[in-house]
N, C-alpha and C positions, 0 to 999 in steps of 0.2 A: 504494500500500500504506500502511495506517495505521501510524504509528510513535509509540510512547510516549516522549515526551521529558522526562518528569518525572524530576528527579534521584533516583537509586535510594535513597539514605539518607533523603531527605525523605519518599519514599513509604513506606519501611519504618517511619519514625517515625509517620506518620499512621495506618498500619494496625496499629501495635503489634507489628511483626514483627522478629525478629532477622535481620540481614543474612546470617548464616552459612547460612541455608536457601537463599540464592541463590548460595552459593559465594563470598561476599565476606567477607573477614576484618576489614574496617574496622568501627569502632563510631561511632555518632552520639553526640555529647556532649550535644546539646540534648534537652530533653524536649518531648513533644507538648503543644501548648497546650490540646488537648481532653482531656488525660489524666483529669481528675477531673470532667468533665461527664457527666451521666447520659444514657445513650443509649436511644432507643426500641427496641421489639422489632424493628421494621422496620430501623432503623439498624444493629442488631447483625447481623441476617441479611445485609444488604447488604454490610457490612464483611467478613463471612466470605467472601462470593462474590468480592469484590474482591481479597481476600487470595489465594484460590486462583488467580484469573485472573493476578494479578501474579507469583506464584511460578512458574507454568508458562508465562507469557508468551503467554497466549491472549486474544484479543479477545472482545467480547461475543457476536457472532453464532456463531462456532465453539463457544464455551463453551455457548451455549444448545443447539446441535446435539448436543454431547456429552451434555447433560442429557437431551434427548429420547430419544437412543439408549439411554442408561443406564436410563431409565424403562421402555423396551420389553423390556429384558433380564430374565431371571429373577433373583431375589435382590433384595437391597436396593439401591434406586436410588442412594443416597449412596455406598455402597461401590463400586458399578459405576462411578460417575462418577470416583472417585479412582483406580481401577485403570486406567481408560481414559486418564486424564491421565498417569499414571505410565508407561504403555506407549507414549507418543509417542517417536519415534526420537530427537529432540533431547534429551529427558529421559534416555533410556537411555544415550546417549553421555556425558551429564553424570554419571550415576550410576557409569559404568564408569571415570570419571576421564579421559576423552578430551576434556574441555572444562572450563576453570576455572569457567565459569558456564553456565547454560542458554542464554544469548544467544550465547556463543561456540560452544557445541555446535550451535546452530541455524545459525550462519554456516558451520560446517564442513560441515553437511549441504547447505546452499544451494550451496556451492562444488563440489559433486559429489566430495567426498573419501571418501565412504562407500559400502561395498558391504554389501548385506543378502543373505545366501545367494548370494554371487557376482554379484549384479546391482547396478548403480549405482542409488542412490536419492537424489533431491535434494528430497524433501518432508519437512520437519521434523515434520509431524503424522502421518507414516506410523505405523500401529499395528503394533508388533512382536508376534509370537506365540511361544509356548513352542517351543523348538528352533531359533529363528532364530539364525544366526551373523552377527555384525556386525563388520566390520573396516574399517580405513583402506586405501585403494587402495595397491597396491605402490609406485607411483612417488612417493607422498607420505610413505611410512613413514620415510624417512631425513631428512625435513625438520626443520630446527631448531625449528620451531613446536611439534612434538609432543614434542621433548626438553624444551622449556621447560614445556609443559603438565604432563608427567609429573613434572617436578621439583616442581611445586606440588601436584599431586593425588596423588602417590605414597603419601602417608601416609593418604589418605582411605579410609575403609572402603567396600568394594564390598558392596552388599546381598546377602543369602543367595540371592536368586532369580536372581542373575546370576553368571557365571563370567568372569574376566578374565585374559588373558595379556598382561601389560604389555610383554614383550619383543617379541611379534609384533603388538602393537596390535590385538588381536582378542578378541572376547568372545562368549559364548553366553548366550541367555536360557534358563535351565534350566526355569523355570516362570513362570506369571503371578504377580505379587505378591498377597499377601493384604493386607487393610487394616492389619493389625498391623505389617506390614513397611514401610509407607509412613510415613516420619517427618516429615511436614509438619504444622505446627500449625494444621490447619483442621478445624472442626467441620462435616462435610458435611451433617449433619441440618438445620442452619440454612439451607443452600443449598437443600435439598429443600423446606423450609417456604416459603422465599421464592418459588420457582418454582411451587409448587403452589397459590398464592393465586388 
């Protein structure tokens, strides 16, 4: 399995991204060396794609598959792409506050701690649908790990398209998000332009 070992803050700096979007409250004090260099049109598009891949923790091949699936769906390709990325199971757990970062949420899914509609799911890229009920398995609910996570994420805003019961470690997908409800700083039109070349 491919693993991205680039230090997170360094990567955030190079992409001009605030680490808070990854659930990390640290700040980088250094400035990017390329901050005032002029970028080509291709460079800007590529950077936008890398930003989306980095935020959601998706590698190139699955990301391209998402794009191709989004282009076959009705509606705008860019919006469809962002909605599909947002509906990944690991991202939904992160949004519900059951993971401090998306990487941690992904690990929780990998370790088979999650039930979707009562069935165990260990695929982080699993696409949730409206009406899905996502919860932590009963035997893990009392684990110290989740108490620690909720301590950190308790104040985090759960998006309007999700419903969360922190006591029961259980949440419901009320509806699929619209692009306006997705607060990631990515211009998806540039990604569409890049792939449609």
